[in-house]
N, C-alpha and C positions, 0 to 999 in steps of 0.2 A: 624720888619716884619719877620726876621728869627725866632724869638721866637714864633710868631704866626704860622708860617709854621711847627715848631717842635711840636706844640700843636694841629695841625689839621691833621686828616687822612681822605682822601677821596678815596674810591675804587669802581670802576665799575668792578664787578666780571664776568668773562667769563661764558658761558653756563656750566651747570652741577656743578658749584662750589657753595655750600651752604654758606649762611651767618653765620659766626662764631660769634654769639652774645657775647660769653665770651671774645673773642679777643678784640672787640670794647669797652666793658665795662672795661676791664683791661687797655686799652689804655687811657681812660679818668680818671681812678682812680688815686688819688693822696692825700697826707696828708692834703693839704690846703682846699680841697673841702668837704663841709658838705652835698652836694647834687649831685646826678647823676640822670638826667631825661632821659628816653629812649622812643622811639617809634619804634614799630615793625609792619610793614605792612605785613599781611599774606593773602594768597589766600583763599577766602571763597568758600563754596560749592554751593551757589545759587546767582543769580542776577535777580531781577524782575521776579521770578517764573521759571527761566531757570536753569537747572543743569549745574554748572561750572565744567569742567574737569581739566583745568589748565589755567594759564596766560602765555603768551609768550612776552618777552621784547626784543626790539632792541634799539640801541642807536648809535648816533654819539659820540663815546667815548671821543675824545679830547675836544670837545665843552662841553659835559656833565660834565666832570671833572672840566673844567674851571668855568662853571656856578655854580656848587656846591661850589667850593672854594670861589667864589665871594659872594655867599649867606652866607657862614660861616663868611667871613670878615665883611659883613653887620651886622650880628648878634653880632659880637664883638663890633661894634660901639654903639649898643643899650643896651647891657647888659654886666655885669661884669662876664666874663666866663673864666674858666681855660682851658679845653680841649674839642675838638669836634671831633667826629668820625661819618662818614656817609658812608654807603655801599649800593649799589644797584646791584641786580643780573640781569643778562641777560639770554636769552634763556627761556626754559620751567621751570615754577614754579608750581608744583602740589598743589592741595588743602592742606591747613594746613601748608605749608612751607612759610618761610619769603622771601619777595622780596626786601624790603627796611628796613634799620635799621638806626636809629639816636641815638647817645648817647652824652650827654653834661654834663660836670661837672662845678660846680660853688661853691662859698663859701656858698651862700644861695639858697634855693629851688626856690623862685620866679624867679630868673634869669634863672636857668636851665629849669624850666617848660615853661616859656614864650618863651625862645629862641628855645627850642625843637619844639614847635608848629609852630613858625615862619619858622624854617628851613624846616620842612616837607611840610608846605603849599606852600612856595616859590619853593621848589623842584618840587612839583606837578604842579605848575602854569607855570614854566618857563624853566625847564631843558629838553633838547631834548632826552627824553627816551620815547619810543613808546610802547603801550600795546595792545596786542590782547587777547580778552577773547575767550577761546575755550569752547563751550558748548557740551552737549551730542548730539545735533542736528544741529550744525553749529558753526560758529566763526565770530567775528567782531572786527575790530580795534576800540579802544575806546579812546576818549579824556578825560582827567581828568576834573572833575567839576571845579576845581580851574582855569584850563587853559581856559575853556569855559567862566567862569565868567569874567576873565581878558580880554579875546578877545572881549566880548560883551561891556565891559566898554570902551575899546579903539575905537572900531568901532562906538560906539554911540557918542564919543567925550566927554563923562562924566567920570571923574576919580572916584576912590573908595571913595574919600573924598567929592565927589559932585562937585569938581572943573572942569572947562572945560579943555579938552585936545585939545590944539589949532591946532596941526598938525595931528590929527587923529592917524592912526596906525604907523606913522613914528617916533613919539617921545613917549618914555615910560615915564609915569608920575612917578615922584619921590614920594614915600610915605611920609606922614607927619613925622616929626622928633619925635623920641621917647626919653624918658629920660633915661640916663644911670645912674644906681644906683651903689653906692659903698657900701661896707660892713658897713660903719658908718652912712649911711643915707644921706650923702651929695649928691646933685643931680647936674648933669651937663647937660645942654640942648645941644643936637647935632642938628644943623639946616642944612637942605639940601637947596641949592640954587635952586630956581625955574628957569626953562628955559623960556626965553621970545621968543615969536614968533611974527614976523611981517608979515603982508599979503601984 
């Protein structure tokens, strides 16, 4: 676990502190890794025909950091990863600037690419970071698409894999197990135990 913590960097940046992309790429760089996958989420200038001026982010920081670290730990169970860095900015993020950045290193590119997508998707779906879109003619708090999709799955009682979620929104469905790949092609199946519910 200590080794994992040494190879994972999670930062929620205070208002007016820009994401230092080079810092996070340097953190995950190492001689063992043949791949570094990154994702940079930036503020775009329009949304559904409206002119975007900036995004504003707020968060419950201790919970957000814990949740992101948990997501990183889950990624390590599914893919063979070296280092992970995740940064999310709070406060105002003007058009063209980065609000969230993920960098992941691994021996092979497939692990880094797949884990990078997983981390950003899970972050958007489950981390308590809240976004307000500020337009030239108004503003609105927005929920991420990933969060809304997951919320709909849980409220309908049907999980992402089509399985029934027995206790509605009280129990989070555990995603199907993924194969963990090693550099030599051997595969180890990691199985999640399903929660049983009685009525």
